[in-house]
mmCIF file as gemmi writes it, N, C-alpha and C atoms, coordinates in Angstrom:
data_model
loop_
_atom_site.group_PDB
_atom_site.id
_atom_site.type_symbol
_atom_site.label_atom_id
_atom_site.label_alt_id
_atom_site.label_comp_id
_atom_site.label_asym_id
_atom_site.label_entity_id
_atom_site.label_seq_id
_atom_site.pdbx_PDB_ins_code
_atom_site.Cartn_x
_atom_site.Cartn_y
_atom_site.Cartn_z
_atom_site.occupancy
_atom_site.B_iso_or_equiv
_atom_site.pdbx_formal_charge
_atom_site.auth_seq_id
_atom_site.auth_asym_id
_atom_site.pdbx_PDB_model_num
ATOM 1 N N . MET Axp A 1 ? 13.938 -0.052 -5.212 1 0 ? 1 A 1
ATOM 2 C CA . MET Axp A 1 ? 12.899 0.892 -5.487 1 0 ? 1 A 1
ATOM 3 C C . MET Axp A 1 ? 11.942 0.933 -4.3 1 0 ? 1 A 1
ATOM 4 N N . LYS Axp A 2 ? 11.644 2.145 -3.843 1 0 ? 2 A 1
ATOM 5 C CA . LYS Axp A 2 ? 10.721 2.302 -2.722 1 0 ? 2 A 1
ATOM 6 C C . LYS Axp A 2 ? 9.376 2.822 -3.211 1 0 ? 2 A 1
ATOM 7 N N . ALA Axp A 3 ? 8.328 2.431 -2.482 1 0 ? 3 A 1
ATOM 8 C CA . ALA Axp A 3 ? 6.978 2.874 -2.803 1 0 ? 3 A 1
ATOM 9 C C . ALA Axp A 3 ? 6.216 3.134 -1.508 1 0 ? 3 A 1
ATOM 10 N N . VAL Axp A 4 ? 5.139 3.895 -1.627 1 0 ? 4 A 1
ATOM 11 C CA . VAL Axp A 4 ? 4.255 4.177 -0.502 1 0 ? 4 A 1
ATOM 12 C C . VAL Axp A 4 ? 2.888 3.591 -0.835 1 0 ? 4 A 1
ATOM 13 N N . VAL Axp A 5 ? 2.344 2.848 0.118 1 0 ? 5 A 1
ATOM 14 C CA . VAL Axp A 5 ? 1.028 2.231 -0.047 1 0 ? 5 A 1
ATOM 15 C C . VAL Axp A 5 ? 0.105 2.831 1.009 1 0 ? 5 A 1
ATOM 16 N N . SER Axp A 6 ? -1.055 3.293 0.58 1 0 ? 6 A 1
ATOM 17 C CA . SER Axp A 6 ? -2.052 3.795 1.534 1 0 ? 6 A 1
ATOM 18 C C . SER Axp A 6 ? -3.312 2.953 1.415 1 0 ? 6 A 1
ATOM 19 N N . VAL Axp A 7 ? -3.925 2.694 2.569 1 0 ? 7 A 1
ATOM 20 C CA . VAL Axp A 7 ? -5.138 1.874 2.64 1 0 ? 7 A 1
ATOM 21 C C . VAL Axp A 7 ? -6.147 2.623 3.503 1 0 ? 7 A 1
ATOM 22 N N . LEU Axp A 8 ? -7.328 2.879 2.982 1 0 ? 8 A 1
ATOM 23 C CA . LEU Axp A 8 ? -8.369 3.601 3.713 1 0 ? 8 A 1
ATOM 24 C C . LEU Axp A 8 ? -9.706 2.918 3.515 1 0 ? 8 A 1
ATOM 25 N N . GLY Axp A 9 ? -10.499 2.864 4.571 1 0 ? 9 A 1
ATOM 26 C CA . GLY Axp A 9 ? -11.842 2.321 4.43 1 0 ? 9 A 1
ATOM 27 C C . GLY Axp A 9 ? -12.41 1.832 5.743 1 0 ? 9 A 1
ATOM 28 N N . LYS Axp A 10 ? -13.588 1.286 5.664 1 0 ? 10 A 1
ATOM 29 C CA . LYS Axp A 10 ? -14.29 0.753 6.836 1 0 ? 10 A 1
ATOM 30 C C . LYS Axp A 10 ? -13.501 -0.438 7.382 1 0 ? 10 A 1
ATOM 31 N N . ASP Axp A 11 ? -13.291 -0.465 8.69 1 0 ? 11 A 1
ATOM 32 C CA . ASP Axp A 11 ? -12.529 -1.544 9.309 1 0 ? 11 A 1
ATOM 33 C C . ASP Axp A 11 ? -13.237 -2.881 9.116 1 0 ? 11 A 1
ATOM 34 N N . GLN Axp A 12 ? -12.416 -3.92 8.898 1 0 ? 12 A 1
ATOM 35 C CA . GLN Axp A 12 ? -12.928 -5.281 8.745 1 0 ? 12 A 1
ATOM 36 C C . GLN Axp A 12 ? -11.797 -6.263 9.021 1 0 ? 12 A 1
ATOM 37 N N . VAL Axp A 13 ? -12.135 -7.475 9.268 1 0 ? 13 A 1
ATOM 38 C CA . VAL Axp A 13 ? -11.152 -8.523 9.525 1 0 ? 13 A 1
ATOM 39 C C . VAL Axp A 13 ? -10.334 -8.795 8.267 1 0 ? 13 A 1
ATOM 40 N N . GLY Axp A 14 ? -9.009 -8.907 8.413 1 0 ? 14 A 1
ATOM 41 C CA . GLY Axp A 14 ? -8.146 -9.368 7.333 1 0 ? 14 A 1
ATOM 42 C C . GLY Axp A 14 ? -7.481 -8.316 6.482 1 0 ? 14 A 1
ATOM 43 N N . ILE Axp A 15 ? -7.672 -7.039 6.769 1 0 ? 15 A 1
ATOM 44 C CA . ILE Axp A 15 ? -7.067 -6.004 5.916 1 0 ? 15 A 1
ATOM 45 C C . ILE Axp A 15 ? -5.55 -6.121 5.909 1 0 ? 15 A 1
ATOM 46 N N . VAL Axp A 16 ? -4.939 -6.099 7.078 1 0 ? 16 A 1
ATOM 47 C CA . VAL Axp A 16 ? -3.47 -6.147 7.162 1 0 ? 16 A 1
ATOM 48 C C . VAL Axp A 16 ? -2.953 -7.425 6.518 1 0 ? 16 A 1
ATOM 49 N N . SER Axp A 17 ? -3.594 -8.536 6.817 1 0 ? 17 A 1
ATOM 50 C CA . SER Axp A 17 ? -3.171 -9.819 6.275 1 0 ? 17 A 1
ATOM 51 C C . SER Axp A 17 ? -3.2 -9.843 4.758 1 0 ? 17 A 1
ATOM 52 N N . ARG Axp A 18 ? -4.288 -9.405 4.177 1 0 ? 18 A 1
ATOM 53 C CA . ARG Axp A 18 ? -4.425 -9.49 2.715 1 0 ? 18 A 1
ATOM 54 C C . ARG Axp A 18 ? -3.501 -8.515 1.994 1 0 ? 18 A 1
ATOM 55 N N . VAL Axp A 19 ? -3.34 -7.312 2.526 1 0 ? 19 A 1
ATOM 56 C CA . VAL Axp A 19 ? -2.463 -6.335 1.885 1 0 ? 19 A 1
ATOM 57 C C . VAL Axp A 19 ? -1.008 -6.79 1.978 1 0 ? 19 A 1
ATOM 58 N N . THR Axp A 20 ? -0.575 -7.229 3.16 1 0 ? 20 A 1
ATOM 59 C CA . THR Axp A 20 ? 0.823 -7.628 3.321 1 0 ? 20 A 1
ATOM 60 C C . THR Axp A 20 ? 1.137 -8.93 2.579 1 0 ? 20 A 1
ATOM 61 N N . THR Axp A 21 ? 0.168 -9.816 2.456 1 0 ? 21 A 1
ATOM 62 C CA . THR Axp A 21 ? 0.37 -11.037 1.674 1 0 ? 21 A 1
ATOM 63 C C . THR Axp A 21 ? 0.613 -10.688 0.208 1 0 ? 21 A 1
ATOM 64 N N . LEU Axp A 22 ? -0.171 -9.765 -0.333 1 0 ? 22 A 1
ATOM 65 C CA . LEU Axp A 22 ? 0.016 -9.351 -1.72 1 0 ? 22 A 1
ATOM 66 C C . LEU Axp A 22 ? 1.375 -8.677 -1.908 1 0 ? 22 A 1
ATOM 67 N N . LEU Axp A 23 ? 1.775 -7.875 -0.942 1 0 ? 23 A 1
ATOM 68 C CA . LEU Axp A 23 ? 3.097 -7.246 -1.017 1 0 ? 23 A 1
ATOM 69 C C . LEU Axp A 23 ? 4.196 -8.306 -1.075 1 0 ? 23 A 1
ATOM 70 N N . ALA Axp A 24 ? 4.103 -9.309 -0.222 1 0 ? 24 A 1
ATOM 71 C CA . ALA Axp A 24 ? 5.107 -10.382 -0.203 1 0 ? 24 A 1
ATOM 72 C C . ALA Axp A 24 ? 5.109 -11.149 -1.528 1 0 ? 24 A 1
ATOM 73 N N . GLU Axp A 25 ? 3.934 -11.405 -2.079 1 0 ? 25 A 1
ATOM 74 C CA . GLU Axp A 25 ? 3.842 -12.117 -3.355 1 0 ? 25 A 1
ATOM 75 C C . GLU Axp A 25 ? 4.525 -11.354 -4.481 1 0 ? 25 A 1
ATOM 76 N N . HIS Axp A 26 ? 4.533 -10.025 -4.393 1 0 ? 26 A 1
ATOM 77 C CA . HIS Axp A 26 ? 5.184 -9.199 -5.408 1 0 ? 26 A 1
ATOM 78 C C . HIS Axp A 26 ? 6.642 -8.904 -5.064 1 0 ? 26 A 1
ATOM 79 N N . GLY Axp A 27 ? 7.143 -9.462 -3.971 1 0 ? 27 A 1
ATOM 80 C CA . GLY Axp A 27 ? 8.553 -9.306 -3.624 1 0 ? 27 A 1
ATOM 81 C C . GLY Axp A 27 ? 8.908 -8.033 -2.882 1 0 ? 27 A 1
ATOM 82 N N . PHE Axp A 28 ? 7.923 -7.395 -2.233 1 0 ? 28 A 1
ATOM 83 C CA . PHE Axp A 28 ? 8.189 -6.176 -1.474 1 0 ? 28 A 1
ATOM 84 C C . PHE Axp A 28 ? 8.517 -6.491 -0.022 1 0 ? 28 A 1
ATOM 85 N N . ASN Axp A 29 ? 9.421 -5.708 0.539 1 0 ? 29 A 1
ATOM 86 C CA . ASN Axp A 29 ? 9.756 -5.762 1.952 1 0 ? 29 A 1
ATOM 87 C C . ASN Axp A 29 ? 9.164 -4.522 2.608 1 0 ? 29 A 1
ATOM 88 N N . ILE Axp A 30 ? 8.546 -4.68 3.767 1 0 ? 30 A 1
ATOM 89 C CA . ILE Axp A 30 ? 7.964 -3.544 4.476 1 0 ? 30 A 1
ATOM 90 C C . ILE Axp A 30 ? 9.056 -2.88 5.309 1 0 ? 30 A 1
ATOM 91 N N . LEU Axp A 31 ? 9.295 -1.581 5.044 1 0 ? 31 A 1
ATOM 92 C CA . LEU Axp A 31 ? 10.292 -0.817 5.785 1 0 ? 31 A 1
ATOM 93 C C . LEU Axp A 31 ? 9.671 -0.081 6.963 1 0 ? 31 A 1
ATOM 94 N N . ASP Axp A 32 ? 8.445 0.369 6.787 1 0 ? 32 A 1
ATOM 95 C CA . ASP Axp A 32 ? 7.76 1.114 7.845 1 0 ? 32 A 1
ATOM 96 C C . ASP Axp A 32 ? 6.263 0.926 7.651 1 0 ? 32 A 1
ATOM 97 N N . ILE Axp A 33 ? 5.553 0.88 8.764 1 0 ? 33 A 1
ATOM 98 C CA . ILE Axp A 33 ? 4.101 0.69 8.693 1 0 ? 33 A 1
ATOM 99 C C . ILE Axp A 33 ? 3.438 1.443 9.847 1 0 ? 33 A 1
ATOM 100 N N . SER Axp A 34 ? 2.331 2.085 9.532 1 0 ? 34 A 1
ATOM 101 C CA . SER Axp A 34 ? 1.548 2.783 10.541 1 0 ? 34 A 1
ATOM 102 C C . SER Axp A 34 ? 0.087 2.511 10.23 1 0 ? 34 A 1
ATOM 103 N N . GLN Axp A 35 ? -0.663 2.136 11.253 1 0 ? 35 A 1
ATOM 104 C CA . GLN Axp A 35 ? -2.086 1.906 11.037 1 0 ? 35 A 1
ATOM 105 C C . GLN Axp A 35 ? -2.848 2.337 12.267 1 0 ? 35 A 1
ATOM 106 N N . THR Axp A 36 ? -4.067 2.789 12.027 1 0 ? 36 A 1
ATOM 107 C CA . THR Axp A 36 ? -4.926 3.21 13.116 1 0 ? 36 A 1
ATOM 108 C C . THR Axp A 36 ? -6.381 3.053 12.691 1 0 ? 36 A 1
ATOM 109 N N . ILE Axp A 37 ? -7.239 3.056 13.675 1 0 ? 37 A 1
ATOM 110 C CA . ILE Axp A 37 ? -8.68 3.02 13.424 1 0 ? 37 A 1
ATOM 111 C C . ILE Axp A 37 ? -9.277 4.239 14.108 1 0 ? 37 A 1
ATOM 112 N N . VAL Axp A 38 ? -10.029 5.019 13.337 1 0 ? 38 A 1
ATOM 113 C CA . VAL Axp A 38 ? -10.68 6.212 13.854 1 0 ? 38 A 1
ATOM 114 C C . VAL Axp A 38 ? -12.167 6.086 13.544 1 0 ? 38 A 1
ATOM 115 N N . SER Axp A 39 ? -12.975 6.002 14.582 1 0 ? 39 A 1
ATOM 116 C CA . SER Axp A 39 ? -14.427 5.878 14.415 1 0 ? 39 A 1
ATOM 117 C C . SER Axp A 39 ? -14.801 4.804 13.404 1 0 ? 39 A 1
ATOM 118 N N . SER Axp A 40 ? -14.232 3.64 13.541 1 0 ? 40 A 1
ATOM 119 C CA . SER Axp A 40 ? -14.458 2.45 12.719 1 0 ? 40 A 1
ATOM 120 C C . SER Axp A 40 ? -13.897 2.56 11.292 1 0 ? 40 A 1
ATOM 121 N N . TYR Axp A 41 ? -13.127 3.596 11.011 1 0 ? 41 A 1
ATOM 122 C CA . TYR Axp A 41 ? -12.449 3.713 9.717 1 0 ? 41 A 1
ATOM 123 C C . TYR Axp A 41 ? -10.985 3.355 9.866 1 0 ? 41 A 1
ATOM 124 N N . PHE Axp A 42 ? -10.546 2.434 9.032 1 0 ? 42 A 1
ATOM 125 C CA . PHE Axp A 42 ? -9.187 1.914 9.074 1 0 ? 42 A 1
ATOM 126 C C . PHE Axp A 42 ? -8.3 2.749 8.154 1 0 ? 42 A 1
ATOM 127 N N . THR Axp A 43 ? -7.105 3.1 8.634 1 0 ? 43 A 1
ATOM 128 C CA . THR Axp A 43 ? -6.116 3.776 7.794 1 0 ? 43 A 1
ATOM 129 C C . THR Axp A 43 ? -4.766 3.109 8.009 1 0 ? 43 A 1
ATOM 130 N N . MET Axp A 44 ? -4.043 2.906 6.925 1 0 ? 44 A 1
ATOM 131 C CA . MET Axp A 44 ? -2.712 2.315 7.029 1 0 ? 44 A 1
ATOM 132 C C . MET Axp A 44 ? -1.835 2.915 5.936 1 0 ? 44 A 1
ATOM 133 N N . ILE Axp A 45 ? -0.608 3.226 6.325 1 0 ? 45 A 1
ATOM 134 C CA . ILE Axp A 45 ? 0.398 3.705 5.369 1 0 ? 45 A 1
ATOM 135 C C . ILE Axp A 45 ? 1.607 2.801 5.519 1 0 ? 45 A 1
ATOM 136 N N . LEU Axp A 46 ? 2.117 2.317 4.408 1 0 ? 46 A 1
ATOM 137 C CA . LEU Axp A 46 ? 3.307 1.471 4.418 1 0 ? 46 A 1
ATOM 138 C C . LEU Axp A 46 ? 4.354 2.063 3.484 1 0 ? 46 A 1
ATOM 139 N N . VAL Axp A 47 ? 5.597 2.014 3.906 1 0 ? 47 A 1
ATOM 140 C CA . VAL Axp A 47 ? 6.712 2.309 3.022 1 0 ? 47 A 1
ATOM 141 C C . VAL Axp A 47 ? 7.333 0.953 2.731 1 0 ? 47 A 1
ATOM 142 N N . VAL Axp A 48 ? 7.405 0.612 1.451 1 0 ? 48 A 1
ATOM 143 C CA . VAL Axp A 48 ? 7.884 -0.699 1.047 1 0 ? 48 A 1
ATOM 144 C C . VAL Axp A 48 ? 9.052 -0.543 0.072 1 0 ? 48 A 1
ATOM 145 N N . GLU Axp A 49 ? 9.806 -1.624 -0.053 1 0 ? 49 A 1
ATOM 146 C CA . GLU Axp A 49 ? 10.964 -1.586 -0.942 1 0 ? 49 A 1
ATOM 147 C C . GLU Axp A 49 ? 11.031 -2.877 -1.742 1 0 ? 49 A 1
ATOM 148 N N . HIS Axp A 50 ? 11.37 -2.73 -3.006 1 0 ? 50 A 1
ATOM 149 C CA . HIS Axp A 50 ? 11.588 -3.884 -3.874 1 0 ? 50 A 1
ATOM 150 C C . HIS Axp A 50 ? 13.077 -3.925 -4.182 1 0 ? 50 A 1
ATOM 151 N N . ALA Axp A 51 ? 13.682 -5.102 -4.124 1 0 ? 51 A 1
ATOM 152 C CA . ALA Axp A 51 ? 15.123 -5.245 -4.338 1 0 ? 51 A 1
ATOM 153 C C . ALA Axp A 51 ? 15.547 -4.804 -5.735 1 0 ? 51 A 1
ATOM 154 N N . ASP Axp A 52 ? 14.65 -4.932 -6.703 1 0 ? 52 A 1
ATOM 155 C CA . ASP Axp A 52 ? 14.952 -4.543 -8.081 1 0 ? 52 A 1
ATOM 156 C C . ASP Axp A 52 ? 14.676 -3.045 -8.249 1 0 ? 52 A 1
ATOM 157 N N . GLU Axp A 53 ? 15.733 -2.251 -8.376 1 0 ? 53 A 1
ATOM 158 C CA . GLU Axp A 53 ? 15.58 -0.802 -8.528 1 0 ? 53 A 1
ATOM 159 C C . GLU Axp A 53 ? 14.79 -0.428 -9.781 1 0 ? 53 A 1
ATOM 160 N N . ASN Axp A 54 ? 14.753 -1.319 -10.761 1 0 ? 54 A 1
ATOM 161 C CA . ASN Axp A 54 ? 14.042 -1.051 -12.013 1 0 ? 54 A 1
ATOM 162 C C . ASN Axp A 54 ? 12.682 -1.737 -12.071 1 0 ? 54 A 1
ATOM 163 N N . PHE Axp A 55 ? 12.194 -2.2 -10.92 1 0 ? 55 A 1
ATOM 164 C CA . PHE Axp A 55 ? 10.905 -2.878 -10.874 1 0 ? 55 A 1
ATOM 165 C C . PHE Axp A 55 ? 9.822 -1.96 -11.435 1 0 ? 55 A 1
ATOM 166 N N . ALA Axp A 56 ? 8.986 -2.483 -12.316 1 0 ? 56 A 1
ATOM 167 C CA . ALA Axp A 56 ? 7.908 -1.704 -12.937 1 0 ? 56 A 1
ATOM 168 C C . ALA Axp A 56 ? 6.685 -1.703 -12.027 1 0 ? 56 A 1
ATOM 169 N N . LEU Axp A 57 ? 6.612 -0.698 -11.187 1 0 ? 57 A 1
ATOM 170 C CA . LEU Axp A 57 ? 5.509 -0.582 -10.236 1 0 ? 57 A 1
ATOM 171 C C . LEU Axp A 57 ? 4.158 -0.605 -10.946 1 0 ? 57 A 1
ATOM 172 N N . GLU Axp A 58 ? 4.117 -0.033 -12.128 1 0 ? 58 A 1
ATOM 173 C CA . GLU Axp A 58 ? 2.869 0.023 -12.898 1 0 ? 58 A 1
ATOM 174 C C . GLU Axp A 58 ? 2.321 -1.371 -13.188 1 0 ? 58 A 1
ATOM 175 N N . SER Axp A 59 ? 3.195 -2.368 -13.185 1 0 ? 59 A 1
ATOM 176 C CA . SER Axp A 59 ? 2.76 -3.729 -13.498 1 0 ? 59 A 1
ATOM 177 C C . SER Axp A 59 ? 1.941 -4.372 -12.376 1 0 ? 59 A 1
ATOM 178 N N . VAL Axp A 60 ? 1.995 -3.808 -11.166 1 0 ? 60 A 1
ATOM 179 C CA . VAL Axp A 60 ? 1.268 -4.407 -10.041 1 0 ? 60 A 1
ATOM 180 C C . VAL Axp A 60 ? 0.235 -3.48 -9.409 1 0 ? 60 A 1
ATOM 181 N N . VAL Axp A 61 ? 0.247 -2.21 -9.767 1 0 ? 61 A 1
ATOM 182 C CA . VAL Axp A 61 ? -0.69 -1.25 -9.159 1 0 ? 61 A 1
ATOM 183 C C . VAL Axp A 61 ? -2.13 -1.727 -9.293 1 0 ? 61 A 1
ATOM 184 N N . GLY Axp A 62 ? -2.484 -2.283 -10.431 1 0 ? 62 A 1
ATOM 185 C CA . GLY Axp A 62 ? -3.845 -2.768 -10.653 1 0 ? 62 A 1
ATOM 186 C C . GLY Axp A 62 ? -4.245 -3.87 -9.692 1 0 ? 62 A 1
ATOM 187 N N . ASP Axp A 63 ? -3.29 -4.691 -9.262 1 0 ? 63 A 1
ATOM 188 C CA . ASP Axp A 63 ? -3.596 -5.76 -8.298 1 0 ? 63 A 1
ATOM 189 C C . ASP Axp A 63 ? -4.038 -5.177 -6.96 1 0 ? 63 A 1
ATOM 190 N N . TYR Axp A 64 ? -3.409 -4.076 -6.549 1 0 ? 64 A 1
ATOM 191 C CA . TYR Axp A 64 ? -3.775 -3.44 -5.272 1 0 ? 64 A 1
ATOM 192 C C . TYR Axp A 64 ? -5.116 -2.724 -5.392 1 0 ? 64 A 1
ATOM 193 N N . GLU Axp A 65 ? -5.349 -2.1 -6.535 1 0 ? 65 A 1
ATOM 194 C CA . GLU Axp A 65 ? -6.647 -1.468 -6.758 1 0 ? 65 A 1
ATOM 195 C C . GLU Axp A 65 ? -7.755 -2.516 -6.764 1 0 ? 65 A 1
ATOM 196 N N . ALA Axp A 66 ? -7.504 -3.668 -7.385 1 0 ? 66 A 1
ATOM 197 C CA . ALA Axp A 66 ? -8.497 -4.751 -7.432 1 0 ? 66 A 1
ATOM 198 C C . ALA Axp A 66 ? -8.758 -5.31 -6.036 1 0 ? 66 A 1
ATOM 199 N N . LEU Axp A 67 ? -7.696 -5.482 -5.244 1 0 ? 67 A 1
ATOM 200 C CA . LEU Axp A 67 ? -7.878 -5.955 -3.869 1 0 ? 67 A 1
ATOM 201 C C . LEU Axp A 67 ? -8.726 -4.963 -3.09 1 0 ? 67 A 1
ATOM 202 N N . GLY Axp A 68 ? -8.411 -3.677 -3.241 1 0 ? 68 A 1
ATOM 203 C CA . GLY Axp A 68 ? -9.193 -2.645 -2.563 1 0 ? 68 A 1
ATOM 204 C C . GLY Axp A 68 ? -10.654 -2.697 -2.963 1 0 ? 68 A 1
ATOM 205 N N . LYS Axp A 69 ? -10.901 -2.822 -4.242 1 0 ? 69 A 1
ATOM 206 C CA . LYS Axp A 69 ? -12.283 -2.872 -4.72 1 0 ? 69 A 1
ATOM 207 C C . LYS Axp A 69 ? -13.019 -4.074 -4.143 1 0 ? 69 A 1
ATOM 208 N N . SER Axp A 70 ? -12.342 -5.229 -4.093 1 0 ? 70 A 1
ATOM 209 C CA . SER Axp A 70 ? -12.991 -6.44 -3.585 1 0 ? 70 A 1
ATOM 210 C C . SER Axp A 70 ? -13.307 -6.347 -2.093 1 0 ? 70 A 1
ATOM 211 N N . MET Axp A 71 ? -12.556 -5.482 -1.376 1 0 ? 71 A 1
ATOM 212 C CA . MET Axp A 71 ? -12.754 -5.341 0.066 1 0 ? 71 A 1
ATOM 213 C C . MET Axp A 71 ? -13.485 -4.049 0.44 1 0 ? 71 A 1
ATOM 214 N N . GLY Axp A 72 ? -13.837 -3.254 -0.549 1 0 ? 72 A 1
ATOM 215 C CA . GLY Axp A 72 ? -14.499 -1.975 -0.272 1 0 ? 72 A 1
ATOM 216 C C . GLY Axp A 72 ? -13.55 -0.952 0.325 1 0 ? 72 A 1
ATOM 217 N N . LEU Axp A 73 ? -12.267 -1.009 -0.077 1 0 ? 73 A 1
ATOM 218 C CA . LEU Axp A 73 ? -11.234 -0.113 0.437 1 0 ? 73 A 1
ATOM 219 C C . LEU Axp A 73 ? -10.63 0.699 -0.7 1 0 ? 73 A 1
ATOM 220 N N . ASP Axp A 74 ? -9.981 1.781 -0.33 1 0 ? 74 A 1
ATOM 221 C CA . ASP Axp A 74 ? -9.193 2.55 -1.291 1 0 ? 74 A 1
ATOM 222 C C . ASP Axp A 74 ? -7.728 2.213 -1.016 1 0 ? 74 A 1
ATOM 223 N N . ILE Axp A 75 ? -7.098 1.461 -1.921 1 0 ? 75 A 1
ATOM 224 C CA . ILE Axp A 75 ? -5.693 1.093 -1.78 1 0 ? 75 A 1
ATOM 225 C C . ILE Axp A 75 ? -4.944 1.732 -2.935 1 0 ? 75 A 1
ATOM 226 N N . ARG Axp A 76 ? -3.94 2.533 -2.586 1 0 ? 76 A 1
ATOM 227 C CA . ARG Axp A 76 ? -3.137 3.216 -3.601 1 0 ? 76 A 1
ATOM 228 C C . ARG Axp A 76 ? -1.665 2.922 -3.372 1 0 ? 76 A 1
ATOM 229 N N . MET Axp A 77 ? -0.934 2.775 -4.474 1 0 ? 77 A 1
ATOM 230 C CA . MET Axp A 77 ? 0.503 2.528 -4.407 1 0 ? 77 A 1
ATOM 231 C C . MET Axp A 77 ? 1.18 3.485 -5.373 1 0 ? 77 A 1
ATOM 232 N N . GLN Axp A 78 ? 2.222 4.178 -4.895 1 0 ? 78 A 1
ATOM 233 C CA . GLN Axp A 78 ? 2.965 5.074 -5.771 1 0 ? 78 A 1
ATOM 234 C C . GLN Axp A 78 ? 4.437 5.105 -5.393 1 0 ? 78 A 1
ATOM 235 N N . HIS Axp A 79 ? 5.265 5.447 -6.367 1 0 ? 79 A 1
ATOM 236 C CA . HIS Axp A 79 ? 6.693 5.567 -6.106 1 0 ? 79 A 1
ATOM 237 C C . HIS Axp A 79 ? 6.926 6.549 -4.965 1 0 ? 79 A 1
ATOM 238 N N . GLU Axp A 80 ? 7.883 6.235 -4.1 1 0 ? 80 A 1
ATOM 239 C CA . GLU Axp A 80 ? 8.18 7.109 -2.972 1 0 ? 80 A 1
ATOM 240 C C . GLU Axp A 80 ? 8.587 8.502 -3.446 1 0 ? 80 A 1
ATOM 241 N N . ALA Axp A 81 ? 9.365 8.59 -4.517 1 0 ? 81 A 1
ATOM 242 C CA . ALA Axp A 81 ? 9.814 9.889 -5.021 1 0 ? 81 A 1
ATOM 243 C C . ALA Axp A 81 ? 8.625 10.757 -5.432 1 0 ? 81 A 1
ATOM 244 N N . LEU Axp A 82 ? 7.639 10.167 -6.105 1 0 ? 82 A 1
ATOM 245 C CA . LEU Axp A 82 ? 6.448 10.904 -6.504 1 0 ? 82 A 1
ATOM 246 C C . LEU Axp A 82 ? 5.65 11.327 -5.269 1 0 ? 82 A 1
ATOM 247 N N . PHE Axp A 83 ? 5.481 10.405 -4.332 1 0 ? 83 A 1
ATOM 248 C CA . PHE Axp A 83 ? 4.762 10.713 -3.095 1 0 ? 83 A 1
ATOM 249 C C . PHE Axp A 83 ? 5.438 11.876 -2.367 1 0 ? 83 A 1
ATOM 250 N N . SER Axp A 84 ? 6.77 11.836 -2.275 1 0 ? 84 A 1
ATOM 251 C CA . SER Axp A 84 ? 7.523 12.893 -1.583 1 0 ? 84 A 1
ATOM 252 C C . SER Axp A 84 ? 7.367 14.239 -2.284 1 0 ? 84 A 1
ATOM 253 N N . ARG Axp A 85 ? 7.431 14.236 -3.606 1 0 ? 85 A 1
ATOM 254 C CA . ARG Axp A 85 ? 7.275 15.495 -4.356 1 0 ? 85 A 1
ATOM 255 C C . ARG Axp A 85 ? 5.877 16.074 -4.178 1 0 ? 85 A 1
ATOM 256 N N . MET Axp A 86 ? 4.863 15.218 -4.135 1 0 ? 86 A 1
ATOM 257 C CA . MET Axp A 86 ? 3.501 15.689 -3.987 1 0 ? 86 A 1
ATOM 258 C C . MET Axp A 86 ? 3.248 16.293 -2.605 1 0 ? 86 A 1
ATOM 259 N N . HIS Axp A 87 ? 4.014 15.848 -1.608 1 0 ? 87 A 1
ATOM 260 C CA . HIS Axp A 87 ? 3.772 16.297 -0.24 1 0 ? 87 A 1
ATOM 261 C C . HIS Axp A 87 ? 4.889 17.175 0.308 1 0 ? 87 A 1
ATOM 262 N N . HIS Axp A 88 ? 5.721 17.699 -0.574 1 0 ? 88 A 1
ATOM 263 C CA . HIS Axp A 88 ? 6.809 18.59 -0.159 1 0 ? 88 A 1
ATOM 264 C C . HIS Axp A 88 ? 6.307 20.012 -0.075 1 0 ? 88 A 1
ATOM 265 N N . ILE Axp A 89 ? 6.615 20.653 1.042 1 0 ? 89 A 1
ATOM 266 C CA . ILE Axp A 89 ? 6.169 22.05 1.231 1 0 ? 89 A 1
ATOM 267 C C . ILE Axp A 89 ? 7.271 22.984 0.764 1 0 ? 89 A 1
């Protein structure tokens, strides 16, 4: 199962470390990652994959939202298929 994770907010030490550590704890592998800083605002998009095709993404989404809240960031995770449908022209 693939998912897309987006991270947005004011740049600070430890964003990449904390987000990727949580991904590893949930058994996700990072397939692609892009990050940049624009005028002190951090943005990162990750495409991740879980070996279990039936993994219940809903069971961990709250953990990423909580991490974002604790760091003052907006962290969102959604199924790749949903992300693709939302951004298909």
